[in-house]
N, C-alpha and C positions, 0 to 999 in steps of 0.2 A: 208399147211394143211396136217395133218396126214392121212395116208391111212390105213384103217383097212383091214386085210386079208379077202378073200372070204371064208365063211364057207360052203356054198352050192350054186352051180350054178343054180339049179332048172331045170325045164323042161316044157313041154307044160302045165301041170297042177300042177306043183310044184314050189313054189316061190323061188326067189333068196334071199340069205341071207349073210350079212357080219358078221364076228365074233363079238360076244358080242351084236349084234342087233337082233331085232325080224325079222322074214321073211317079205319080202315086198309083201303084198297082193295088189290086185287091188283096186284102189281108183275110185269110181263111177264118180267123177267129173273130172277125168284125162282121158277123152275119146281120145284125140289126141295121146297120147303115147300108149294107149291100142290098138288103130287102127293100129298104126305104127308097133306094135309088133305082129299084126295079131292074137291076142288072146293067144299068147304064154306067160305064166305067168313068167317063168324064164327070158326070154328076156325082158319082160316088167320091171321087177325089175332092171335089168342091165341098161336099159334106164333111169329109175327113178333116180338111183344113179348118172349117168353121167349128167343128166339134172339138178339135184340139185347142183352139183359141178360147172357146167357152170353158172347157175343162181347166185350162191353166188359170183362168181368171176367177172362177167361182166354184170349182170342184164338183160341178154337175156336167152332164153331157147335153148335147144338142137335143136329143130325144127326151130329155127330162124337162125341157121348157115347153110352154104351151105351143100349140100348132102355129106354124108360120109357113108362108109360101116360099119355101127354099127353092123349089123347082123354077118358079117364076124368076127368082133372083138369078139363078144360073142361066136361064134362057135370056135374060136381059143383060148378061155379061157383067153382072156386079162382081165385086171382089168378095171372096168368102170371108175374109177377116173383117171387112167393113160390115158385112151382113151380120156376122157374129156380134160385133160391138153394138150394132143397132138393136139386135134381138135382146141383148142384155140391158141396154138402156130402156127399152120398152117395158121390161119386167122389173125395172127399178133397181137393178144392180149398178152400183157406182164403184169406181176404182178408189 
């Protein structure tokens, strides 16, 4: 899968955004990721991208995998798709 570059990392009240895509705003029905992000809109968008990539590859979500330092990855300015791939590799999922 192609990985789009990050256009904007966002912040507590600013959404995360990938290049050529709209900013990732809060989805009211996505309460689990919002709670995990502790209301931080930029981190929430990062999680949404990672969760979507994991779900497309293995039909489970980010929160179904063992604990991982997602916040550290966000703070270190890692790409959410690369972090999702790494999480799957660590758990033995192969394409």
